[in-house]
C-alpha positions as CSV (number, residue, x, y, z in Angstrom):
1,M,-23.0,-40.7,-43.1
2,K,-26.4,-42.1,-42.5
3,F,-30.0,-41.4,-41.9
4,V,-32.7,-43.1,-39.8
5,K,-36.4,-42.8,-40.5
6,P,-38.3,-43.4,-37.3
7,V,-40.7,-46.4,-36.9
8,A,-44.2,-45.4,-35.8
9,I,-44.6,-46.1,-32.1
10,S,-48.3,-46.8,-31.2
11,D,-49.9,-47.0,-27.8
12,N,-49.8,-50.8,-28.0
13,D,-46.0,-50.7,-28.5
14,I,-45.4,-49.0,-25.2
15,L,-45.3,-51.7,-22.5
16,E,-44.3,-49.4,-19.7
17,V,-43.3,-45.8,-19.0
18,Q,-41.7,-44.8,-15.7
19,V,-40.9,-41.3,-14.7
20,N,-39.5,-40.6,-11.3
21,N,-39.5,-44.4,-10.8
22,V,-43.2,-44.6,-10.9
23,D,-45.6,-45.5,-13.7
24,L,-46.6,-42.5,-15.8
25,V,-50.3,-41.9,-15.4
26,E,-52.2,-39.6,-17.7
27,P,-54.8,-37.4,-15.9
28,V,-56.7,-36.6,-19.2
29,G,-59.6,-38.8,-20.2
30,E,-60.9,-39.7,-23.6
31,W,-63.5,-37.4,-25.3
32,D,-67.1,-38.5,-24.7
33,A,-69.9,-37.2,-27.0
34,G,-72.4,-36.9,-24.2
35,T,-70.2,-35.1,-21.7
36,F,-70.3,-31.3,-21.3
37,Y,-66.8,-29.8,-21.3
38,E,-66.0,-26.3,-19.9
39,T,-63.4,-23.9,-21.3
40,T,-59.8,-25.1,-20.7
41,E,-60.9,-28.7,-20.0
42,Q,-58.8,-31.3,-21.8
43,V,-59.5,-34.6,-23.5
44,I,-57.6,-37.1,-25.6
45,A,-58.5,-38.3,-29.1
46,T,-56.6,-40.7,-31.4
47,E,-55.7,-40.1,-35.0
48,D,-53.2,-42.0,-37.1
49,Q,-51.9,-43.9,-34.0
50,T,-51.1,-40.7,-32.3
51,I,-52.9,-39.7,-29.1
52,Y,-53.5,-36.0,-29.1
53,V,-54.5,-33.9,-26.1
54,Y,-57.2,-31.3,-27.1
55,Q,-58.2,-28.3,-25.0
56,C,-61.7,-26.8,-25.1
57,V,-61.6,-23.1,-26.2
58,N,-65.3,-22.3,-26.6
59,P,-66.3,-19.8,-23.8
60,S,-69.7,-21.5,-23.6
61,G,-68.3,-25.0,-23.3
62,S,-68.8,-27.9,-25.7
63,T,-71.0,-31.0,-25.9
64,G,-70.9,-33.4,-28.8
65,D,-68.3,-31.6,-30.9
66,D,-65.7,-34.1,-32.0
67,P,-62.2,-32.7,-31.5
68,L,-60.9,-34.6,-34.5
69,S,-63.3,-32.9,-36.9
70,D,-63.7,-29.5,-35.1
71,D,-62.6,-26.4,-37.0
72,G,-61.1,-24.8,-34.0
73,T,-64.3,-23.3,-32.7
74,N,-64.5,-25.7,-29.8
75,W,-61.2,-27.6,-29.6
76,V,-57.6,-27.0,-30.4
77,I,-54.6,-29.4,-30.2
78,Y,-52.8,-28.7,-26.9
79,G,-50.1,-31.4,-27.5
80,V,-49.7,-35.1,-27.5
81,K,-50.2,-37.6,-24.6
82,S,-47.1,-37.2,-22.4
83,R,-46.0,-40.8,-23.0
84,F,-45.7,-40.0,-26.7
85,R,-43.6,-36.9,-26.4
86,P,-40.3,-38.8,-27.3
87,F,-42.0,-40.2,-30.4
88,D,-44.0,-37.2,-31.8
89,N,-41.4,-36.1,-34.4
90,Q,-40.6,-32.9,-32.4
91,L,-37.7,-32.0,-30.3
92,A,-39.8,-29.9,-28.0
93,P,-41.5,-30.0,-25.6
94,Q,-39.3,-32.4,-23.7
95,L,-40.6,-35.1,-21.4
96,S,-39.2,-34.3,-17.9
97,G,-38.7,-36.2,-14.7
98,T,-36.5,-36.6,-11.7
99,E,-33.6,-39.0,-11.8
100,K,-35.0,-41.4,-14.5
101,I,-37.2,-41.7,-17.5
102,R,-37.6,-45.3,-18.7
103,Y,-39.5,-46.8,-21.6
104,K,-40.2,-50.5,-22.4
105,L,-41.1,-50.9,-26.1
106,D,-42.3,-53.9,-28.1
107,F,-42.5,-52.6,-31.7
108,V,-41.3,-55.5,-33.8
109,N,-44.2,-56.6,-36.2
110,N,-45.1,-56.9,-39.8
111,L,-44.3,-53.2,-40.5
112,S,-41.2,-53.2,-38.3
113,P,-39.5,-56.6,-38.9
114,A,-36.7,-58.2,-36.9
115,G,-33.3,-56.9,-37.6
116,Y,-30.6,-54.4,-36.6
117,Y,-31.9,-51.1,-35.5
118,T,-30.4,-47.7,-34.6
119,V,-31.6,-46.0,-31.5
120,I,-31.0,-42.2,-31.2
121,F,-31.6,-39.9,-28.3
122,M,-32.0,-36.2,-29.2
123,N,-32.3,-33.2,-26.9
124,A,-31.6,-35.4,-23.9
125,E,-30.5,-34.1,-20.5
126,G,-29.1,-36.1,-17.6
127,E,-25.9,-38.1,-16.9
128,E,-26.3,-41.1,-19.2
129,V,-28.6,-42.7,-21.7
130,V,-29.0,-46.5,-21.7
131,C,-30.2,-48.8,-24.5
132,A,-30.9,-52.5,-23.6
133,T,-32.8,-55.4,-25.1
134,R,-34.6,-58.0,-22.9
135,L,-36.6,-61.1,-23.5
136,I,-40.3,-60.6,-23.2
137,S,-40.7,-64.1,-21.6
138,N,-38.6,-63.5,-18.5
139,G,-37.0,-60.0,-18.8
140,S,-33.4,-61.4,-19.1
141,V,-30.9,-58.9,-20.6
142,Q,-29.7,-59.7,-24.1
143,S,-27.6,-56.6,-24.6
144,T,-27.0,-53.3,-22.8
145,R,-25.0,-50.2,-23.6
146,A,-24.7,-46.7,-22.0
147,I,-23.5,-43.3,-23.2
148,D,-22.3,-40.5,-21.0
149,I,-24.2,-37.2,-21.7
150,S,-23.1,-35.4,-18.6
151,G,-21.3,-32.7,-20.6
152,G,-24.4,-30.5,-20.8
153,D,-25.9,-28.9,-23.8
154,Y,-23.1,-30.0,-26.1
155,E,-23.7,-33.7,-25.4
156,N,-27.5,-34.0,-25.8
157,F,-27.3,-36.4,-28.8
158,A,-26.4,-40.1,-28.5
159,V,-26.4,-42.9,-31.1
160,F,-26.7,-46.7,-30.5
161,E,-26.1,-48.6,-33.8
162,N,-26.6,-52.3,-34.5
163,V,-29.2,-53.0,-31.8
164,Y,-30.7,-56.4,-32.7
165,M,-34.4,-56.8,-32.1
166,D,-36.9,-59.6,-32.9
167,E,-40.4,-60.6,-31.8
168,T,-39.1,-62.3,-28.6
169,M,-37.5,-59.1,-27.3
170,Y,-38.5,-55.6,-26.0
171,L,-36.4,-52.5,-26.1
172,Q,-35.6,-50.7,-22.8
173,V,-34.4,-47.1,-23.1
174,S,-33.7,-44.6,-20.4
175,V,-32.3,-41.3,-19.4
176,A,-30.9,-41.2,-15.9
177,A,-29.0,-39.1,-13.4
178,A,-28.0,-39.6,-9.8
179,S,-30.1,-36.6,-8.8
180,G,-31.9,-33.7,-10.4
181,T,-34.0,-33.3,-13.5
182,V,-33.7,-35.5,-16.6
183,R,-35.3,-34.7,-19.9
184,V,-35.6,-36.2,-23.4
185,G,-36.9,-34.5,-26.5
186,E,-37.0,-37.4,-29.0
187,I,-36.1,-41.1,-29.2
188,I,-35.7,-42.2,-32.8
189,I,-35.8,-45.9,-33.6
190,G,-35.3,-47.2,-37.1
191,M,-33.0,-49.0,-39.5
192,A,-30.1,-46.8,-40.6
193,V,-29.5,-46.1,-44.3
194,D,-25.9,-45.7,-45.3
195,L,-25.3,-42.8,-47.7
196,G,-21.5,-42.9,-47.9
197,E,-18.4,-41.4,-46.2
198,I,-18.6,-37.8,-44.8
199,A,-16.4,-35.5,-46.9
200,P,-14.6,-32.2,-46.1
201,G,-16.6,-29.0,-46.5
202,S,-19.7,-30.1,-44.6
203,Q,-21.4,-27.3,-42.7
204,T,-23.7,-26.8,-39.7
205,S,-25.7,-23.7,-38.7
206,I,-29.0,-22.6,-37.4
207,V,-32.1,-20.7,-38.7
208,D,-33.3,-18.2,-36.1
209,F,-36.9,-17.2,-36.0
210,S,-36.4,-14.3,-33.6
211,T,-37.3,-10.9,-34.9
212,K,-34.9,-7.9,-34.7
213,D,-36.5,-4.6,-35.8
214,V,-35.0,-1.1,-35.9
215,D,-37.4,1.9,-36.0
216,E,-36.8,5.3,-37.7
217,F,-35.1,6.5,-34.5
218,G,-32.6,3.7,-34.3
219,N,-34.3,1.9,-31.4
220,V,-33.9,-1.9,-31.6
221,S,-36.7,-4.3,-30.7
222,V,-35.8,-7.9,-30.3
223,V,-38.3,-10.8,-29.8
224,E,-36.5,-14.0,-29.0
225,R,-38.1,-17.1,-30.6
226,A,-37.1,-20.7,-31.4
227,Y,-34.4,-21.7,-33.8
228,V,-33.7,-24.9,-35.8
229,D,-30.5,-26.6,-36.8
230,T,-29.4,-26.8,-40.4
231,S,-26.7,-28.9,-41.9
232,I,-25.1,-29.3,-45.4
233,F,-23.6,-32.8,-45.6
234,K,-21.0,-33.5,-48.3
235,F,-20.3,-37.2,-48.8
236,S,-18.7,-39.6,-51.2
237,F,-20.0,-42.9,-52.3
238,E,-19.3,-45.6,-54.9
239,T,-20.9,-44.8,-58.2
240,D,-22.7,-48.1,-58.4
241,Q,-24.7,-47.0,-55.3
242,T,-26.2,-43.9,-57.0
243,N,-29.6,-45.5,-57.7
244,R,-29.9,-46.9,-54.2
245,I,-29.0,-43.6,-52.5
246,S,-31.3,-41.5,-54.8
247,Y,-34.2,-43.9,-54.2
248,A,-33.7,-43.9,-50.4
249,L,-33.7,-40.1,-50.2
250,A,-36.8,-39.9,-52.3
251,Q,-38.6,-42.1,-49.8
252,V,-38.1,-39.6,-47.0
253,R,-38.8,-36.4,-49.1
254,A,-41.8,-35.7,-46.8
255,T,-40.9,-37.6,-43.7
256,P,-38.7,-36.4,-40.8
257,A,-35.6,-38.4,-40.3
258,C,-32.3,-38.1,-38.3
259,Y,-29.2,-37.4,-40.4
260,Y,-25.8,-37.9,-38.8
261,I,-22.2,-39.0,-39.4
262,A,-21.9,-42.2,-37.4
263,E,-21.9,-43.8,-34.0
264,E,-19.3,-42.3,-31.7
265,Q,-19.1,-39.1,-33.8
266,E,-21.7,-37.2,-31.8
267,K,-19.3,-34.4,-30.7
268,K,-18.6,-33.3,-34.3
269,G,-22.0,-31.6,-34.2
270,M,-23.2,-32.9,-37.6
271,H,-26.6,-34.3,-36.7
272,V,-30.0,-32.9,-37.4
273,F,-33.6,-34.2,-37.2
274,G,-35.8,-32.9,-39.9
275,F,-36.5,-32.8,-43.6
276,W,-34.0,-32.6,-46.5
277,Q,-34.4,-29.4,-48.5
278,D,-32.2,-30.4,-51.5
279,F,-29.8,-33.1,-52.6
280,R,-27.4,-33.4,-55.5
281,L,-25.5,-36.4,-56.6
282,T,-22.5,-35.7,-58.9
283,V,-21.8,-39.0,-60.7
284,N,-18.3,-39.9,-61.7
285,V,-16.7,-43.1,-63.1
286,N,-15.8,-44.9,-59.8
287,S,-16.3,-42.6,-56.9
288,S,-19.0,-40.0,-56.8
289,E,-20.0,-37.1,-54.5
290,G,-23.2,-36.0,-52.9
291,T,-24.5,-32.8,-51.2
292,L,-27.5,-33.0,-48.9
293,E,-29.1,-29.9,-47.2
294,V,-31.3,-30.7,-44.2
295,Q,-33.3,-28.3,-42.0
296,G,-34.2,-29.4,-38.5
297,L,-37.5,-29.3,-36.6
298,V,-38.2,-27.3,-33.4
């Protein structure tokens, strides 16, 4: 089994976004200190390389109130810029389009060096997802692979391992269908960390945030809410890898990552994007065992 910690995708890394075969244009402008904004008007403001969309909530409007430092009196976060939805560390809301969503990404730099990357699509809907690398100089294809996701809700997860990237290339990823709506919740790009071999006894489940109340007369009230995936991975590894595995997991103790079995094992259902809640490594002489509990994100 493996995990992938996403690289941070900034505005400069996104060379092009096409939805419905046209460039994605954001109608929201940047916040301006001298402009008066009425209730429900939206602006964008950047923090930690993420472009947030803020909505004015002050009934009297707002002038000069910086959304980034506001306490919620004038502005609240409405979401992220649409082009960042697949890279916002959340599976919802999805980015939606008709027939095709395509990204061109140039992210190889000092923080994300050249090497073999894993590209993961989560909460994707369409007929196929495609992962290709092209030369920046002339656009010529260096590699391309596709995975069929036409099976519906049970096939909305796809993994491309060993995608080589260097500073001469850009990554082109897309979700496509011959007709109809296509969607993608998250595109995770990063270098995979191998934890070992998946072992019998691994479990998958959900945590449901819906409420189910029964009053004193036996009447049932149900409010349906979101749920998240949870998984308990059991895996084996060579004992001399204990320090490496323990250190690697410690580095993502407060960082969302995608935990999964392996490429071409998508249908087994053991994949979750979120935070690990607990891990235990039982150390033996030659071969050791690990247990990793992960709770997903909405």
